[in-house]
C-alpha positions in Angstrom: 7.6 6.2 -5.0 3.4 6.0 -5.0 1.1 8.4 -6.0 -1.9 7.9 -3.7 -4.9 8.7 -5.4 -3.6 6.7 -8.4 -2.5 3.6 -6.7 -4.5 3.1 -4.1 -6.6 0.6 -5.2 -4.2 -1.4 -6.1 -2.2 -1.5 -3.4 -5.2 -1.5 -0.8 -6.4 -5.0 -3.4 -2.8 -6.1 -2.9 -2.4 -6.4 0.6 -5.8 -7.5 1.7 -5.3 -10.1 -0.9 -1.8 -11.2 1.0 -2.4 -9.3 4.7 -0.2 -12.4 5.9 2.6 -11.3 3.6 3.7 -8.3 2.9 6.3 -9.2 0.9 4.1 -11.1 -1.5 1.9 -8.1 -1.6 5.0 -6.0 -2.3 6.0 -8.2 -5.4 2.4 -8.2 -7.1 2.0 -4.4 -6.5 5.4 -4.3 -8.3 4.8 -6.2 -11.5 1.1 -4.4 -11.2 2.8 -0.9 -11.1 6.3 -1.0 -13.4 8.3 0.0 -10.0 10.3 -1.2 -7.6 10.4 -0.6 -3.9 11.5 -1.4 -0.2 9.5 -3.7 2.0 9.9 -0.4 4.1 8.2 1.8 1.8 5.3 0.1 0.9 4.9 0.1 4.6 5.8 3.6 5.4 2.3 4.0 2.1 0.5 2.3 4.4 0.9 4.3 7.9 0.5 6.9 6.0 -3.2 6.0 4.8 -3.7 4.3 8.0 -3.0 7.8 9.2 -5.4 10.1 6.9 -8.3 7.4 7.7 -8.0 7.0 11.0 -8.5 10.6 11.2 -11.6 11.1 9.3 -13.2 8.3 12.0 -12.6 11.0 14.7 -14.6 13.4 13.4 
């Protein structure tokens, strides 16, 4: 659904802007990206990004 290389910055900005309301971030991203997805998909993408960046911090 998301392409990390292309969508990463938009997802990051939306989540930072709506930290406490992922539902609002989801609606904003759907408009910006022109894609529909579930809140669960957004959470999985964020978890994947978090796991990837946490691995780099430990090195």
